[in-house]
C-alpha positions as CSV (number, residue, x, y, z in Angstrom):
1,X,21.0,-6.4,1.5
2,X,18.0,-8.1,0.2
3,X,16.4,-10.7,-1.9
4,X,13.0,-9.3,-1.1
5,X,10.1,-9.1,-3.3
6,X,9.1,-6.2,-1.8
7,X,9.0,-4.0,0.8
8,X,7.0,-2.0,3.3
9,X,7.1,-0.6,6.7
10,X,4.3,-2.6,8.7
11,X,2.9,-3.5,12.3
12,X,2.8,-6.6,14.2
13,X,-1.0,-7.6,14.9
14,X,-2.7,-7.5,18.1
15,X,-3.8,-10.8,19.4
16,X,-7.3,-11.4,21.4
17,X,-8.6,-13.7,23.8
18,X,-9.7,-15.8,21.7
19,X,-7.1,-16.1,19.3
20,X,-4.7,-17.0,22.4
21,X,-4.8,-20.6,21.6
22,X,-2.7,-20.2,18.8
23,X,0.1,-18.9,21.1
24,X,-0.2,-21.0,23.6
25,X,-2.4,-24.2,25.1
26,X,-4.0,-22.4,28.3
27,X,-4.1,-19.3,29.7
28,X,-2.7,-20.4,33.0
29,X,0.7,-21.2,30.9
30,X,1.3,-18.2,29.6
31,X,4.7,-16.6,29.8
32,X,3.4,-13.3,29.6
33,X,0.7,-11.0,31.4
34,X,-2.4,-10.9,29.5
35,X,-2.3,-6.9,29.6
36,X,1.0,-7.1,28.3
37,X,1.9,-4.8,25.0
38,X,2.9,-7.9,23.6
39,X,-0.8,-8.3,22.6
40,X,-1.9,-5.0,22.1
41,X,0.1,-5.3,18.8
42,X,0.9,-2.0,16.8
43,X,4.8,-2.5,16.7
44,X,5.8,-0.9,13.4
45,X,8.8,-2.4,11.6
46,X,10.2,-2.3,8.6
47,X,9.7,-5.5,6.7
48,X,8.5,-7.7,3.3
49,X,7.9,-10.8,1.4
50,X,10.1,-13.6,-0.2
51,X,8.1,-15.5,-1.9
52,X,5.5,-16.8,0.1
53,X,7.2,-15.7,3.5
54,X,7.0,-12.7,5.5
55,X,10.8,-11.4,6.2
56,X,11.7,-8.6,8.6
57,X,14.4,-6.8,9.3
58,X,16.6,-6.4,11.8
59,X,19.9,-4.8,12.6
60,X,21.9,-1.5,13.0
61,X,20.4,1.0,10.5
62,X,22.5,1.3,7.0
63,X,23.7,4.6,6.0
64,X,20.8,5.8,3.1
65,X,22.0,7.2,-0.6
66,X,18.8,8.9,-2.3
67,X,19.1,10.0,-5.9
68,X,17.0,12.0,-8.1
69,X,15.8,11.5,-11.3
70,X,16.7,13.9,-14.3
71,X,16.2,17.2,-14.0
72,X,15.7,19.3,-17.2
73,X,15.5,22.7,-16.8
74,X,16.9,24.0,-20.0
75,X,20.2,25.3,-20.4
76,X,21.0,25.6,-16.4
77,X,23.5,25.7,-13.8
78,X,22.3,24.1,-10.2
79,X,23.6,26.4,-7.6
80,X,22.1,25.4,-4.2
81,X,20.7,22.6,-2.7
82,X,18.9,22.2,0.8
83,X,18.7,18.6,2.1
84,X,14.8,18.2,3.9
85,X,16.2,16.0,6.7
86,X,14.1,15.6,9.8
87,X,17.1,15.6,13.3
88,X,19.8,15.7,10.2
89,X,21.3,17.0,7.3
90,X,23.6,15.5,4.4
91,X,26.0,15.3,1.4
92,X,24.8,16.1,-1.7
93,X,26.7,15.7,-5.1
94,X,25.7,16.5,-8.6
95,X,26.0,15.1,-12.3
96,X,25.0,17.5,-14.8
97,X,25.1,16.7,-18.6
98,X,24.0,18.4,-21.9
99,X,22.6,15.2,-23.7
100,X,21.0,11.9,-22.2
101,X,23.6,10.1,-24.0
102,X,26.4,11.3,-21.7
103,X,27.5,8.9,-19.3
104,X,26.5,9.9,-16.1
105,X,29.1,11.2,-13.3
106,X,28.6,12.3,-10.0
107,X,31.4,15.2,-8.9
108,X,32.7,14.9,-5.1
109,X,29.6,15.4,-2.2
110,X,29.6,18.1,-0.3
111,X,28.2,18.5,3.4
112,X,26.0,21.4,4.6
113,X,26.7,24.2,6.4
114,X,25.7,25.4,9.7
115,X,22.2,27.1,7.6
116,X,21.5,23.3,5.8
117,X,23.1,24.3,2.7
118,X,25.0,23.1,0.0
119,X,26.2,25.3,-2.1
120,X,27.6,23.7,-5.6
121,X,27.8,24.9,-9.4
122,X,27.3,22.5,-12.5
123,X,26.3,23.0,-16.0
124,X,24.3,21.2,-17.8
125,X,20.5,20.7,-19.1
126,X,20.3,17.4,-17.1
127,X,20.8,17.4,-13.9
128,X,20.9,14.6,-10.7
129,X,21.5,14.9,-7.4
130,X,22.5,12.7,-5.1
131,X,22.2,13.1,-1.2
132,X,23.3,11.3,1.9
133,X,21.6,11.9,5.1
134,X,23.9,12.1,8.4
135,X,23.4,12.7,12.0
136,X,23.0,9.8,14.4
137,X,18.8,10.5,14.6
138,X,17.8,11.5,11.0
139,X,14.8,9.3,10.6
140,X,12.7,10.8,7.0
141,X,14.6,12.3,4.6
142,X,12.1,14.3,2.5
143,X,13.9,15.3,-0.7
144,X,16.0,18.6,-1.3
145,X,15.0,22.1,-2.4
146,X,17.2,23.2,-5.6
147,X,18.0,26.3,-6.9
148,X,18.6,26.2,-10.8
149,X,19.1,29.1,-12.5
150,X,18.8,29.5,-16.1
151,X,22.1,29.9,-18.2
152,X,22.7,31.9,-21.4
153,X,24.1,30.7,-24.8
154,X,26.9,32.6,-26.5
């Protein structure tokens, strides 16, 4: 949880020999060798701004929840989702409704099988999917492939 105004990935800046004065009063007083990676920069981190301050985030990773916007496929049924998560998988739930004014209600989340497929069956005109990546080594969740089939009218 944060009160940051903006969040983004960033990288540390490098430090030149001329800029070492801002680090310490003299080269002789440096606690770290001048060929250290500390001065090379380029270390990626998650950070942001809170007012006029630059902030960074530390600590253990939190679990992520990604939710799509409404998918308008006409009268249809969501049949299957394939989470696109590197080095991991995901649990997926779906909320379908006929009118946009109806309350959004997600069903129970289902875990992906060994083929990374989540079987679903949800009927409506507007569909939203919610994905929660799983696994210890995932870093990027790109989205989901979703199979939606048209539904007939009686």
